[in-house]
N, C-alpha and C positions, 0 to 999 in steps of 0.2 A: 504494500500500500504506500503510495507516494504522499508524503505530508505536504499540505498546501504552502507552508512557510519555508520548506526546504528547496523549493523550485529555484533553479539557477545558482545553487551554491556549489562552486567548484573552486578548488584552490589552484592558484596560478603556479606554473613552474618557476623555479628560482632564476632561470636564465632568460626570462622574457626581456625583450628589447624595450628599454625605457630611456627617457631623458635623464640627465645627471641631476642628483638632488641639489637644490639651490640653497638650502639652509646651511649655515655654518654648523659644524658638529656640536658646538656648545648650545646653539639655538635649538638644534634637533633634540638634544638630550633634555633641555629645559621643557620643550614642547611635549616631549614624550612623558615627562613627569606627570603632566595633567591627564594624559591617557591612562597611565599606570594607576594613578589615584582613582580615576573614575571606574576602572575595572575592579579595583579592590573594594570600592564602596558598593558596586553592583554585586560582587561576590558576598559581601556582608548582608546586603538586603536579601539576596537569594537564600542565605542560611536562615534568615528570620521568617521567610515566607512559607506558611503552611500549604501543603498541597501543590508545590511548584512542579510543573510538568517536567518529566525526566529530560525531554529534548532541550528545554531551556536551561536546566541545571547543567547538562553536559556541555552546552554551548558556552556558558559562562565559565565553567571549569577549564575548558580548553583555552579560552581567552586569558584566564589567569595564568595558565602554564606558559602561554606565549609571552606574556609580560614578564614572567620569571626569567625567561631566556633573553629578553630584549637587551639588557645591559651589555651582555657579551657581544651581541650582534651590533649594537650601536657603537661600542668601543672599537670593534674591528674595522669600522668605516668601510665595510664591504657593501657598496651601493646595491648590487642585486639582492643580497640577503636582507638589507634594510627594506627595500621595496617589497620583497616577498612578505616580510613580517607585517608591514602596513597593509598590504592587500589582504592577507589572511585575517588580520584583525578587523578590517573593514567588512569582509564577507561574513564573519562570525557576528559582528555587531548588527549587521543588517538582518541576519537570520534571527537573532534574539529580538530585534525590534518587531519583525513580522510575527513572531510567536506571541509577543505581548499584545499586539494589535488584534490577533486572531482569538485570544482568550480573554473575554470580558471580565471574568471573575478574579483576575489577578489584582493585587492591591495597587494603589497609586504609588506606593513607595518603590516597588520593584519596577513598575512601568516608568516612573520618573528616573530611576537609576539607570535603566537600560537606555532611555532616550538621551540622558546626559552623556553616557559613555559613547553612544553612537555619534553624538555631535562633537565630542572631543576628538574622535578618530577622524571625522570629516574635516575638522579644522586642521589637524595634522597633515592630512592629505593635501588640502588646499595650500598650506604653507610650504609643503615640499615641492609643489609644482609652480609656485609663484615666482 
């Protein structure tokens, strides 16, 4: 059975051709701090949410793992790996947002946390391509 919120979620290969990241490494790390904090807050909100759907919990857990590995990736200054990290976080946050929109019984706390997390990742993407 295909889940309606999982449509179009595919992770991009690390060697995808992309333009060079425009942010200075310190700016990128600073910007990523906000993404990391938003993911952590969302994970905390998910822990407090009774009856959280497994798909959403798995999505948030995977994002949390990605952010755990992010420092190493950012410090490597490896452009393709950084872009893959951001693409994967973007896809996961979009999936989490779709799940939240699809299930009306979720609390405002988890929905707000997921939307904030998604917007932080969108801002990082925008800043990287500016």
